[in-house]
C-alpha positions in Angstrom: -5.4 20.2 -28.0 -9.1 19.1 -28.3 -12.0 21.4 -27.5 -12.7 19.7 -24.1 -9.2 20.3 -22.8 -9.3 23.8 -24.1 -12.5 24.5 -22.2 -11.1 23.0 -19.1 -8.0 25.2 -19.2 -10.0 28.3 -19.8 -12.2 27.3 -16.9 -9.1 27.1 -14.7 -7.9 30.4 -16.0 -11.3 32.0 -15.3 -11.2 30.6 -11.7 -7.6 31.8 -11.2 -7.0 28.2 -10.0 -3.5 28.1 -8.3 -3.4 24.3 -8.7 -2.6 24.9 -12.4 0.0 27.6 -11.9 3.1 26.7 -14.0 1.4 23.8 -15.6 0.3 25.8 -18.6 0.5 29.4 -19.8 -2.1 31.5 -21.7 -1.3 33.6 -24.8 -3.7 36.4 -25.3 -4.0 37.5 -28.9 -5.7 40.8 -28.1 -2.8 42.1 -26.0 0.2 40.1 -27.3 1.2 38.9 -23.8 1.2 35.5 -22.1 0.0 35.0 -18.5 -0.1 32.5 -15.7 -3.5 30.9 -14.9 -3.6 33.0 -11.8 -3.2 36.3 -13.5 -5.4 39.0 -11.7 -5.9 41.0 -14.9 -9.2 41.3 -16.6 -10.3 38.0 -18.1 -9.9 37.9 -21.9 -12.4 36.2 -24.2 -12.0 32.5 -24.7 -11.5 32.9 -28.5 -8.5 35.2 -27.8 -6.7 32.6 -25.7 -4.1 30.0 -26.8 -2.7 27.6 -24.2 0.9 26.5 -24.1 2.7 23.9 -22.0 5.7 26.1 -21.3 6.7 29.8 -21.2 9.2 29.0 -23.9 6.5 27.8 -26.3 4.4 31.0 -25.6 7.5 33.2 -26.4 8.3 31.3 -29.6 4.7 32.0 -30.7 5.5 35.7 -30.3 4.0 36.5 -26.9 5.8 38.6 -24.3 5.5 38.0 -20.5 2.8 39.7 -18.5 4.2 42.4 -16.2 1.3 41.9 -13.7 1.4 38.1 -13.1 5.1 37.7 -13.9 5.5 34.3 -15.5 9.0 34.0 -14.2 7.5 33.5 -10.7 5.4 30.4 -11.7 6.2 27.1 -10.1 8.2 24.6 -12.2 6.9 21.5 -14.0 5.3 19.1 -11.5 6.4 15.5 -11.5 3.1 14.3 -12.8 2.8 16.7 -15.7 2.3 15.1 -19.1 5.7 15.6 -20.6 7.7 12.3 -20.9 10.3 11.7 -18.2 13.3 12.3 -20.4 12.1 15.8 -21.4 11.2 16.7 -17.8 14.7 15.6 -16.7 16.3 17.6 -19.4 14.2 20.7 -18.6 15.4 20.5 -14.9 19.0 20.3 -16.0 18.6 23.3 -18.3 17.0 25.3 -15.6 19.7 24.5 -13.1 22.5 25.1 -15.5 21.2 28.1 -17.5 24.0 30.2 -16.1 26.8 27.9 -17.3 28.2 27.0 -20.7 27.3 23.3 -20.6 26.5 21.8 -24.0 23.5 19.8 -25.0 25.8 16.8 -25.7 26.9 16.8 -22.1 23.4 16.9 -20.8 22.4 14.1 -23.1 25.3 12.0 -21.9 24.2 12.5 -18.3 20.7 11.4 -19.3 22.0 8.3 -21.1 20.9 9.2 -24.6 22.2 10.9 -27.8 21.8 14.6 -28.2 19.7 13.9 -31.4 17.2 11.8 -29.4 17.1 14.4 -26.6 16.2 17.2 -29.1 13.5 15.0 -30.7 12.0 14.0 -27.3 12.2 17.6 -26.0 10.5 19.1 -29.1 7.7 16.4 -28.9 7.0 17.2 -25.2 7.3 21.0 -25.2 7.0 22.1 -28.8 10.3 24.0 -28.6 13.9 23.0 -28.9 16.2 22.7 -25.8 18.1 25.8 -27.0 14.9 27.8 -27.2 13.8 26.6 -23.7 17.3 27.5 -22.3 17.0 31.0 -23.8 13.6 31.5 -22.1 15.0 30.3 -18.7 17.8 32.9 -19.0 15.4 35.7 -20.1 12.9 35.0 -17.3 15.7 34.9 -14.7 17.0 38.2 -16.0 13.5 39.7 -15.9 13.2 38.6 -12.2 16.5 40.2 -11.4 15.7 43.4 -13.2 12.4 43.7 -11.4 13.4 42.6 -7.8 17.0 43.7 -7.4 19.2 46.7 -7.9 21.9 44.8 -9.8 23.3 46.6 -12.9 22.1 45.4 -16.3 25.6 43.9 -16.9 25.4 42.0 -13.6 22.0 40.7 -14.5 23.1 39.6 -17.9 26.1 37.6 -16.5 24.1 36.1 -13.6 21.4 34.9 -16.1 24.0 33.2 -18.2 24.5 35.6 -21.1 28.0 35.8 -22.3 27.8 39.4 -23.5 25.7 42.5 -22.7 25.0 43.1 -26.4 23.6 39.6 -26.9 21.4 40.0 -23.8 20.1 43.4 -24.9 19.3 42.2 -28.4 17.5 39.0 -27.3 15.6 40.8 -24.5 14.4 43.6 -26.9 13.4 41.1 -29.7 11.4 38.9 -27.3 9.9 41.4 -24.9 9.7 44.5 -27.2 11.2 46.4 -24.3 14.8 47.2 -23.3 16.1 45.9 -19.9 16.5 49.5 -18.6 12.9 50.3 -19.7 11.6 47.3 -17.8 13.5 48.4 -14.7 11.8 51.8 -14.9 8.4 50.2 -15.2 9.1 47.9 -12.2 8.7 49.1 -8.6 12.0 50.2 -7.1 13.9 47.4 -5.6 15.0 47.5 -2.0 18.8 47.5 -2.0 20.7 45.6 0.6 24.4 45.6 0.5 26.0 42.3 -0.3 22.8 40.3 -1.0 19.8 40.0 -3.3 16.3 38.7 -2.8 14.1 36.9 -5.4 10.8 35.1 -5.1 10.0 31.5 -6.1 6.4 30.4 -6.5 4.6 27.2 -5.4 1.2 25.6 -5.8 -0.9 25.9 -2.6 -1.7 24.5 -0.1 1.8 24.6 1.4 2.6 23.3 4.9 5.5 25.7 5.5 5.5 25.3 9.3 5.6 21.5 9.2 8.4 21.6 6.6 10.4 24.1 8.6 10.0 22.0 11.8 11.4 18.9 9.9 14.4 20.9 8.7 15.0 22.5 12.1 15.1 19.1 13.8 17.8 17.9 11.4 19.8 21.2 11.0 23.5 20.6 11.1 25.1 22.8 13.8 27.4 25.5 12.2 25.9 24.9 8.7 22.1 25.3 9.1 19.7 27.1 11.4 16.0 27.9 11.7 15.4 31.2 13.5 11.7 32.0 14.0 10.1 31.6 10.6 13.3 31.7 8.6 15.6 29.0 7.3 19.3 29.9 7.0 22.4 28.0 5.9 25.9 28.4 4.6 26.4 27.6 0.9 29.2 26.5 -1.3 28.8 25.8 -5.0 31.2 25.0 -7.8 31.5 27.7 -10.5 33.9 26.6 -13.2 37.3 25.8 -11.5 36.5 27.6 -8.3 34.1 27.5 -5.4 31.8 30.2 -4.3 30.8 30.6 -0.6 28.0 32.6 0.9 24.8 32.7 2.9 21.3 31.7 2.0 18.0 32.8 3.7 14.5 31.5 2.9 11.3 33.0 4.2 7.6 32.3 3.5 5.4 34.8 1.7 2.0 33.1 1.9 0.2 36.1 0.4 2.2 35.6 -2.8 2.2 31.8 -2.7 6.0 32.1 -2.9 9.2 31.9 -0.9 11.5 34.9 -0.6 15.1 33.7 -1.3 18.0 35.9 -0.2 21.5 35.0 -1.3 24.9 36.7 -1.0 26.0 38.5 -4.1 29.2 36.4 -4.0 27.0 33.6 -5.2 25.7 35.4 -8.3 27.8 33.5 -10.8 26.0 30.3 -9.7 22.5 31.8 -9.1 20.6 29.4 -11.3 22.1 26.5 -9.4 21.3 28.0 -6.1 17.6 28.7 -7.1 17.3 25.2 -8.5 18.5 23.7 -5.2 16.1 25.9 -3.2 13.3 24.6 -5.3 14.4 21.1 -4.5 14.9 21.6 -0.8 11.4 23.1 -0.4 9.7 21.0 -3.0 8.5 23.9 -5.1 7.8 21.6 -8.0 5.3 19.7 -6.0 1.7 19.3 -7.1 -0.4 18.9 -3.9 -3.7 18.3 -5.5 -2.4 15.2 -7.3 -0.8 13.9 -4.1 -4.0 14.5 -2.1 -6.0 12.6 -4.7 -4.1 9.4 -3.9 -3.0 9.9 -0.3 -6.2 11.2 1.3 -7.2 7.6 1.7 -4.5 7.4 4.4 -7.0 9.1 6.7 -9.1 5.9 6.8 -6.2 4.4 8.8 -6.2 7.2 11.3 -7.9 10.6 11.1 -5.4 13.4 10.1 -2.7 11.0 9.0 -2.5 12.8 5.7 -2.4 16.6 5.6 -2.9 18.3 2.2 0.0 20.5 1.2 2.7 18.4 3.0 5.9 18.7 1.1 8.8 16.3 0.5 11.9 17.9 2.0 14.9 17.8 -0.4 18.5 18.5 0.3 20.9 21.3 -0.7 24.0 19.3 -1.3 23.9 15.5 -1.9 27.2 14.5 -0.1 26.0 16.5 3.0 22.7 14.5 2.9 24.5 11.2 2.3 26.8 11.8 5.2 23.9 12.8 7.4 22.0 9.7 6.4 24.8 7.3 7.2 25.4 9.0 10.6 21.7 8.6 11.3 21.6 4.8 10.9 20.1 3.2 14.0 20.5 6.3 16.3 18.3 9.2 17.2 17.8 12.2 14.9 19.4 14.4 17.6 22.5 12.2 18.0 23.0 12.1 14.2 22.7 15.9 14.1 25.4 16.2 16.7 27.8 13.9 14.8 27.1 15.8 11.6 28.0 19.1 13.3 31.3 17.6 14.5 32.0 16.4 11.0 31.4 19.8 9.6 33.5 21.5 12.2 36.4 19.1 11.6 36.5 19.1 7.8 34.4 22.0 6.6 35.6 25.5 5.5 35.4 28.2 8.2 33.2 31.1 7.1 32.4 34.6 8.3 28.7 35.0 7.7 27.6 37.7 10.1 25.0 35.3 11.5 25.6 33.8 15.0 26.1 30.1 14.9 26.7 29.7 11.1 30.4 29.3 10.9 31.1 26.4 8.5 30.5 25.2 5.0 30.0 21.5 4.9 32.9 19.7 3.1 32.6 18.6 -0.4 32.8 14.9 -1.4 36.1 15.7 -3.1 37.5 17.2 0.1 36.8 14.0 2.0 37.9 11.7 -0.8 41.3 13.5 -0.7 41.9 13.1 3.0 45.3 11.6 3.9 45.8 8.8 6.3 43.6 6.1 7.7 40.0 7.4 7.3 38.8 5.4 10.3 41.3 7.1 12.6 40.4 10.5 11.1 36.7 10.0 11.8 37.0 8.0 15.1 37.7 10.9 17.4 34.4 12.5 16.3 32.5 9.5 17.6 32.0 7.9 14.2 32.3 4.1 14.1 34.8 2.4 11.8 32.1 0.9 9.6 30.4 4.2 9.1 33.7 5.9 8.4 34.4 3.4 5.6 30.8 3.9 4.2 31.2 7.7 4.2 34.6 7.4 2.5 33.1 5.2 -0.2 30.2 7.6 -0.8 32.8 10.5 -1.1 34.8 8.6 -3.6 31.8 7.6 -5.7 30.4 11.1 -5.7 33.7 12.8 -6.3 34.4 10.6 -9.3 30.9 11.0 -10.7 30.0 7.4 -10.4 27.2 8.3 -8.1 24.9 11.1 -9.5 22.3 12.5 -7.3 20.8 15.0 -9.8 17.1 15.2 -9.0 15.0 13.6 -11.6 17.6 11.1 -12.8 17.0 7.4 -12.6 16.4 6.6 -8.9 16.3 2.9 -9.4 19.8 2.9 -11.0 21.2 5.0 -8.2 19.6 2.9 -5.5 21.2 -0.2 -7.0 24.7 1.6 -7.0 24.1 2.7 -3.4 23.1 -0.8 -2.2 26.4 -2.1 -3.6 28.3 0.0 -1.1 29.0 -1.8 2.2 27.1 -0.1 5.0 24.3 1.2 2.7 21.1 -0.8 3.3 17.6 -0.4 2.0 16.7 2.3 4.6 19.7 4.5 3.7 19.3 4.1 -0.1 15.6 4.9 0.0 16.1 7.9 2.3 18.7 9.3 -0.1 16.3 8.6 -3.0 13.6 10.6 -1.2 15.7 13.6 -0.2 18.7 13.8 -2.6 17.0 12.5 -5.7 13.5 13.8 -4.9 12.0 10.5 -5.9 8.3 10.7 -5.0 7.9 7.0 -4.8 10.8 6.1 -2.5 9.6 4.2 0.6 11.9 3.2 3.5 9.5 0.7 4.9 11.9 -0.6 7.5 12.1 2.8 9.2 11.3 2.8 12.9 9.0 5.8 12.5 7.1 4.3 9.6 6.5 1.1 11.6 5.5 3.0 14.7 3.0 5.1 12.8 1.5 2.1 11.2 1.6 -0.3 14.2 0.6 -3.1 14.6 1.2 -3.9 10.9 4.1 -6.1 10.0 6.7 -5.1 7.4 5.0 -7.2 4.8 1.6 -5.6 5.6 3.1 -2.2 5.5 4.5 -2.8 2.0 1.1 -4.2 0.9 -0.8 -1.2 2.3 1.7 1.3 0.7 1.0 -0.1 -2.8 -2.2 2.0 -2.8 0.0 5.1 -2.2 2.0 4.8 -5.4 3.5 7.0 -6.9 3.6 9.2 -3.8 5.0 6.8 -1.2 7.7 9.3 -0.2 5.0 11.9 0.6 3.2 9.2 2.6 6.4 8.6 4.6 6.7 12.3 5.5 3.1 12.3 6.6 3.7 9.3 8.8 6.7 10.9 10.4 4.8 14.1 10.9 2.0 12.3 12.6 4.4 11.1 15.2 5.6 14.6 15.9 2.1 15.9 16.1 1.2 13.3 18.8 
């Protein structure tokens, strides 16, 4: 790191600039701890500061996490951060699967490279090995659980992906110079709620929570999702080994902390890293609003207020659910598509007792639909689903159940769009909509969308595409702003 970059990072640290939160960490030699750029503690001298790309790199250098700013709450790596794409994708996979026993060879295969090449690319980008990064993910998740919940130390160790309590205790003590029980004594007492836990996930401000919540509310699948007041709720299923776990998820905004409060059923603990990763995706907590604004603020020359800083790209919790919803939404209103999706969930989803009025079903998995007996068109027809859309949904279910279609956020969107376009009934709009919301592709652009054309009237499709070239690589964010502009008017 040259002196100019070092000075710039220290200036951001001095200013407590939230735009850089999670994009680097600061090791302080005089205290032996590492901090987020927004740490409220007394500012150390510049000569005592060393800057690291990741928390894992700071820990490998011998620093332990700050108990005041809590590095485990920092937002994840933004899409525009400097690490090469392969390393970023691998980091996302490791974060999501830190509670499982997946091997590096399996992750490399999913990313289309050898495990040797993945290790080399990862070390070049983050200055740590994938295994070291994975260990830090597990330790920081455990620290979050110890601080914010009343789970036992054994439950924390298992939820964070440690196979044994002894291994967890040894690694925690060696890295943090503190035992898990000692950390719990230092932390404020957690508020215990039977059957659920609450954790916090950070974001980089500004964050247009109300706009995002309105978007999700308008598309909430009856029986599966709901928005009540300022809270998003949904039923959840997630695979954990050979079984499925079912439960309830609740997400609330904590603007004073620049974070979301995420409450999950304790039944989902074995898959907690997956749940948290999906929440980050749904609510775009990896987003970097200053970089988006730098490019898209020019949209306001078309119409004042067309671009609103802090607008987020809504993701999805489960790809097959989103794919079904997208197909059902072809050429009909959002409300009509939501009604059809609710019927679909009621017919094929698993009944659940959630204790929340109106949340009664878990949406069916792709494998459930792929395994349905009989003529699929006759199964779907009584729900009001046309024969062509029934065949498309069945093809998507087969592709996703077999693994031929992979909607892991961060993986090659162009390759998945090509596969999607090969499925009868999946056109450019559907493919790009899924790339936006399921894959989280920031540059997806469904230019044929009715709302996009209405917001940019009287431009033709060719003129819209030409205009949108200036919005790369954030055209998906531009699309959300265009849709929101219609709601606002």
